[in-house]
N, C-alpha and C positions, 0 to 999 in steps of 0.2 A: 666164140660156136656155141648158142646157144642152145641147148637142150631143153626138152617137153616137156612136164614132170604131165602121167596120168594119174591120176587123183583115184579114178574109180579101183585102181592097180593096188591104192592103200587100205590096207585091213579093216582100220581104226572110219580112217572115210568111208568105206564102202560099207560101213556095219551101218542099218536101219537105225532112225531113230524112234523110239515108241511115241506116238500123238500126245497121248498124256502130258511126259516133257513138255512139250512144244503150249500145251495148253494150262499147264502148271504156270509157268514163265510168264504167258500172257496175262493171266488173274491176276499172279503179284505186281503184273505191270499194272494193271487193269485199276489193283484196291492199292495199290499207291496213290495211283490219281485222285480217286476218292477219299484217300483219306485225308491228302493234300488239299483236295475240294472239298473235306469237309470241318478244314482246322482252317482251311480262309474264312469257311461260314461261320465259325468259330466266336472266329476274332471282330470282321468285318460286320457283325448283324445281331448276333447270337449275345455277345460276351465284349459289345463295344466299349461301354461307359467303363469297365475296370479301367480297361489300356489305356483308354482314354486320359483318364485318370494317372498313369501312371506315366504317361509322355506328359500330360502337364505339371506334374512334379520335378519334371524336369527341364522343361522351355516353358511353361507355360508360370507370364507373372501376373501379380494384379497390381498396377501400376495406383501410388494414392495421388490424387489431383487434389494439393494442396486450395482449400476454401481460402478467401483472402481476409485476415482477420480485421474488425473493423478500430475505425476508429476513436478515440479517447480524442474529445474536440472541450474547450471550458465554457463558459455559457455566453460568448461571443462567437464563436465560433472558431476560434482558432485552434490551432492542433495542437494537442498537446501530447499526443502519442500519435505514429500512423507506421506503415508494415510499405516494405520499397523491396526489390526483385533483388536478390542476393545469391549468391553462384560458392555450392558446396563440393571441395574436390575429392574423388576417390579414385583409386586404382585399384588392379589387379598387382602385385607385383609382378608375378614372376614374366610378366611379360612386359613389363619392360625392361629397356633395353640399355647396358650398363657398360656396353664392354669397352666403343670404341672411343674416341680422343672429342668428336661431335656430338653422343650420346651422354657424354658424362658433363660436357658446356653445355647445353639444354636441358638437362640436370640443373645446374649452379642459376640456370637463366630462370629456374622456377623460384629455387629458392629462396632469390634474393625477391619474386612475385610475391608468394606468400609470408616475404619476412623472417625465414626463419632461418635457424644457421644449416646451412647443407649435411653437417652429422646430423641434426636430428630428420629431414628426411629423407637422408641415407636408414636411420634407423628406423622409420615408420614402415619405407619399400625393402625392409628385411623380416618383416612381421611374419610371424608364422601360416597366419592365414594366410594362402599366395592369392586370394581367389578376392578379394575385397579387405582391402583399407581405406579407410576415412583419415583423407590426409589436413585439412582444414576444413572447418563450416565455417559456414554464412561472409564470404571476400564481398565486398564491395564488389556490382555485376561486372563493373567497364572491368574493372580488373582477371575478372573472372574469363573475361573477354580480350586480354591481353594468353590470360594464360593456355587458352580457347587457339591463338593464331600459332602457338610453337609447335601444334601436332607433335607428341608423343603421346610412341605408344604407349596403350596401359593407363595412360591417365587419362583423369572424363571428369564430366561435370555435371553436375543435379542443379534445376535451378526452385529455388527456395525462397523462405522472407524471413526477412531482419527487422525489428521496430528500428524506430526512430525517435525520439526525445527532445524536442526543441527546445523546450524550457529550461532542459537540464537537471542541476543540483537541486534548484529551487523548489520546481513540485517532484521531487523523487522519491516522496514517502507520500504521495497520494496516489500518485501514478501510479508508482509500480516497477515494477518491469516480467520479458517471459523468460526462457529458458529459451537452450539452441532448437529445442523441437515447438517453440512458437504455444508454449500452455504458460499464463500467468503464474507467476510466485509470489508476488507482492503486492502491494497498497488495490488501486480499481483493474488494473489487469489480472492479479486474481479473485478477488470481489465478483466481476459478474465476466469472468472466463469464458461459459456456457453461453454466453451470448455475445462479447466479440469473435471469437473463434469459430465459432457458425458449423459449417461440414462437410470433412471432407470429399469428392466424392470418386468416381475408382473408375480404370479403364483398365481390364483383360487383354494383355499380349502373351505373344510369341518369340521368347528371346533366345539368342546366340547364347553363346560361354561365351563371347566379349562380352556380353550384355546391350545386345543393340536389339533394339524393336525389330522382327522381323516381321511381322504383319499383328494386326489387331481381332480377338477374336471374342463375338458374346455383343455386349452391350454398353455404350460410354455413359457410365450416372456425373452429370457436369455439379461441380462441389454447391453450395451454398453458401456464399462469404459473409462473416459475421457484420454484426448491428454494430453502427457507430452509437458510442453514449454518447451523451453532454454532458453532461460536473454543472454545478453550483458555480465551480472557481472560478473566478479573474483571475486570468493570468497573468496582469498587470499587476492586480493586486496583491496576488502571490509572490509575484517577482521583491516590491517592495519590500513590507512586511519579513523575506528570507534577506533582503537588503540587509534593512535597518537590525532585525537580530542578529547575522554574522557580525556585524557589526560591533553590536553592543557585545557579546559573547567573547570577541578578540581582546575591547577593550578593559573588559573588567579579568579577564582571565579566566574566566569562567571554561567549566567543566561545558557543560552543553544548554540549550536551549529548546523554547518552542513558544509560538505564537498564534490562536485560535480567534478567526475572524467570523464574524456571523450574522446573518442577515437578520436584524430583527422584527419584521412583519412574517417575515415567509421559513424563519429555521436555517436557507438556507449555507450551508458554508462555502464561505465570501475565500477563504485562505484557511491554510493549514499549512505552516513549517516549523521544524528543525532543524538545529543545528550540532552534531555537525553531518553533513551529508553526503552522497554520492554521486558520482556521473550515471544514471541505469545504464551506457549502454559499454563502461565501462570498468566491472564491476572483481576485478582478480584482485583479489588481496582486500577485500571486505570483511569489515569485522562488525559483532555483536551491538554497536554503539553507536557505529553508520546508519548501519540497514535500520534501525528501533523506530517507530515510529511513537516517541516521548508523547507528543499529545496526547493519545489513549491507549497506552502499553503502561506509562509509567504513574504512579499513587504517589500519592502524599496527602498531609496533614492538612487542613485548607489554610488552618491558622485563624489572621484575621479579616479572611472575604466572607468568615462566614456567618459573622457578627450581625448582617441585616436582616436572616433571616430569623435568628433570636430574634431581635428584637420584631421584627414585621408581627411576627407570634401573636408578642407579648399588644401591640399597639390593634391587631383583630383581633383579639379574644377582649380587648375594655380595658383590662389591666393596668396600661399605660398610655401617656399623649405625649406627644412629639418635646412639651412643658412643661411633662412630668419631672420634677425635681430627682437629681440621683445621689444620691452622699459618698463620692467615692475617698473620703480622706478612711488615714490619713500615707492614701496608695495603694493599700494591700487589703486581704479582708481574708479569713480561714473557713474554711468547709472539712469539718468535721478532720479538727487537727495539723490542716495542709492546708500553706499559705498562696494567695493568688495574689498576683502583683503591675501594678504600670513602671512604667520609667520615670514616671512621673507622681507628683499627691498635683492633681487635678481639684479636690476639692470637690463642692457642690456640682454636679452638671445637670443639665437636660438631656432628655432620650438624643435628641438631636447632638450634642455634644459628647455623649460614651459615642458614639459613631465618628465625628465627627475627628477625636483624639483618640478614638480607638482604645477604648477603656477594657481590660479584661475586668478592673471589677467591679466595672457600673454594669456589663450586659450580665458578669456570674449571680449581681444582684436580682438584675430581671430573668435570670432564666432561672434564682429559685424560688420564684413566685410560683413559676408553671410544671402540669406535670411531667416529668420525664415522656410518659404515652402521647403527650401532643406535640410535645417535643418531634420523637420521633418519628411521627407523623410529616409532620411539617417537613422534614428534612429526605425524606422517603416519595413525597408528593413533589419536592421540587430536582427530586433524579438521582440524589445522593445513598447509596448504599444498593445501586439499579443500574440494571445494565442499558448502554444507549442505544436505542432502535436505529441502529445506521451500518450501515448491510457493508463492513469496513472490519479483513482483521485483523484481530491483536486488538478488540475495541477489549475493556475489560471494566468488571462492576465495579472496585471502590469496594470501603467497608465501613457497613455503618451497623452494630452490635441489635439484638433486639432491647428497648426497653427494659422491660425486666429483669437482665442485668446488669442496668446502671446503675454504680454507686451514686449517692451524692455528689461525690468528689467528680467522678465520669460525667454527671448530668452540666457539676461548675467547667470542666476544662474542654466536654462539647460546646457549649453553651458561643467559645472562642477560638472552637474549630483543633482542638485536639483529640487521640481517641475515635477519630474515624478519616476515613481517608479515600480521598478522588481524582480525578485525571483530571489534566488542565479540561481538555474538552465535556467533562462535567460539569467543571467552575464554569464553564461559557454558556451553556447553555440552561444552568439552571440560574443565571442571571437572564434570563427574557420575562420572570414573573413578574423584573423592576418594569419593563417593557414593555408587554405586553396586558396592562391592566391587572395583573393579581394570574396571571395564569403563563403557565408552562408551555412553551412549542416543541414540537418535538425535531428533530435538526434533521437534512437533507444531504448526503451531499451532488444528484441528483438535480439537476434543472428544476423548477419549482414557478409558475408565476403567478398560482394561490396563494392565500393568503393563509398562513395555519390554523388548526382550532387546536387550539390548546385545551388542559385543564386547572382547575381554577384550583389553587393555594391562596391567596390573599385574594380581597376585596381590593375593591380598581380603588378607592381610597386612599388604602393603607401601600399599596404598590408606589403614587403620588408622591404619599411621605415618606416611604423609604428614598424613592427616587429625589428628593430635595435632602435629604440625609448624606446622600450619597455625590453631591454636587458638592458639599459640604465637605466631607471629605475630601473632594480634590480642588477644594479650592485655600484662600488663606487660611492657616491654622489649621490644617487640615495632615491629615499624614500620606497625602498624593498630589502635592499640589505642584510636580513634574509634568501630574499626567495632560497640565492645559495647554492649547492650544488657541492658533492665529484662528482669531472668529467661528470656531463654533464650542458652545457649551457640553463641556463634561462629566459626568459622576461613575467614581470607581470608588474601591475599596482596594487597596494594598494589604500585601501579609509579609512573614517574615519569621522562618519557622526551623528550628534547629532540623539538621536530616537525625534520620533514624538508624539506625548498620544495626539490625538484631534486635535484643531486645531492647540496648540503648539506646539517646543519640549521644552524635560525634561531637568530638570537642571542637571547634570550629569551622563546621561544614555548616552552610547553610541553602535553604532556597527561600527566593526568593523571588516574588508573586506582586503582579496586578491583575482587578478584571475588573471593568467598566462598560459606559456608552455615550450613543452621543447622539442628537446632541439632545440632553439632557429633557428639554420638556416633549418633545416628540422622537424618541431616539430610534436612526435608524440600522445602527450596526448596535455589534457589541465586542469586544476587544478582550480579549485574557495573555496574558503575558507570561513567562514564567524565564525564570535564570539559573540553575543550577548550578550551585556549589562559589559563587560570583566571587574575588579576589579582588584587589588591588585598593584594600583598603577599605575597601565601600559592600556593604552584604542586605540592609534593607530595601523589601521592596517599592517602596517612594522614590530612594534612588536610585536605583539596579534596575528594574522593569518599567517605573511608570514613562520613563524619559521613550521607551518602543512605544508604547499604549499611546503615548503626544504625538507620534513621528507618522505612524499606522492608522490610529485614528483622520490625523489632517488630513492626509495622501487620499485617504480613501474617501472619500465625503466630496472632495474633489471630487474622484474619477467617477462616483456615484451622481455625480450633480446636485450634491445635498447645496440647495443657497445657506451662505450663512448668518447664522443665529445672533450673535457679536462681532459690531461694528471693531475693538479693541482688543485686545491682545491683552489678558489678566497680569494684574502685579505678582511674580513671583518672592515671596518674603524668605526666612528661617527653613528649613525642612522639617516637621515635627515629626521625628519615628514612634512607629509602631512598637507595642509591647515584643519580646517574644513569647 
């Protein structure tokens, strides 16, 4: 039985409540609502930017939209480097499930697709950073699609681009390579990185904690793709030159070698190859020996290849003529107490014969008739001691000391290529003097259809006279007879010099080279070859470097469509050795 309660009988409830207390409570409640409204207005209206920034810091991200890197093409439009899509795999380690046998089986499949031991994959997933870790960068796109098909929680991928190099090791030192961030590191990839790379775009998005895009915010700035670069290189000439160089280095058990092919009219580099080389897409464990672009970075004393410039100066100044007799007996001469020798006593030689036989004594006697200043000016004008204006990393200057410091013996030795240094590329460019009416022309790695404008070094008559001497040097009785080719006349100069190690010359170590041009009456190409430390019993330039010159000249002229100027192959007789 329920009993009713009379609340009015309670002294507490029956007491009157003061009106001010009720009003105070209502006022406080109203004030609270006003405060909340003011706070909301502050957050939503007056200080909106601050809170938006804080939200963006936590969830908003700027996604880079990578630009497609420009292609590198040869002079005929064939690909030397291009970009292809690649998948880069990353993970949120704390989200990757590894407890059940099915989860572990999937991770095993992932390791197999990554070509990575499962222990290495586990190590990456155990990284201290539990929110992000790279698993592997720049996998083949198809491989990335197979990984995506596994649908492993916590494993994600990002679309990137990686470079492919169709010509491989043959053009590696020209084209170079990029790093995993698609930035140029060597060669043309580095020299023209700003143009090739383009400009990346951007997109502002909101991401959740799993890295998934929830929505886009703000405007999208589209990427600007990089420019294509068309080089002067002919990929067919490049490959053939590299192949012949590689075969000769291996046949003579040499340390290394280089070859440069220039267009004699435009100064374009048709080929620039080095051996040993490397595969640009597989650079693990590479050494500086493989990466070094020796044709541009290595300098050496040019030896006998400098003699045409000494004789050219004497001809240009009128001190001698091609038929002037020079007495080289008894095969040696003395300058300030030091003896300069030939390999043989050639007796009386014409100036033409001095170049043909590569006589140190003959060149010395010609040089000592001239002021040191004139020799220095001629060598400088031909590019020695000057940095080639070639937009390429690693280009060196070489060494040519000021003429005021030359002693008589130094002037004598410089006349036949000792006491100064140059790269193989500088040697090739210097010989444009004899192919272009006495003018040295600038060299370029980019395609150019216009004839180059050169700087005068000799008169056209002198250049023609020296060219005839170079033909004699590569013909019967000369030191470079193995440079002769089938169907084309050639001219050039061999050289052999002991390698300098520190301040002394190393015993049994030589550099052999040959620099020349063809066809001789109207030169179309200039080829320079260097073989470093040849062994196998031969080390003279005429025997080691000249055969590479011969093969490269013949094949290149055929590829360029130059008609033969000789009907039969010249007969090669016993090779004359140039003096060391």
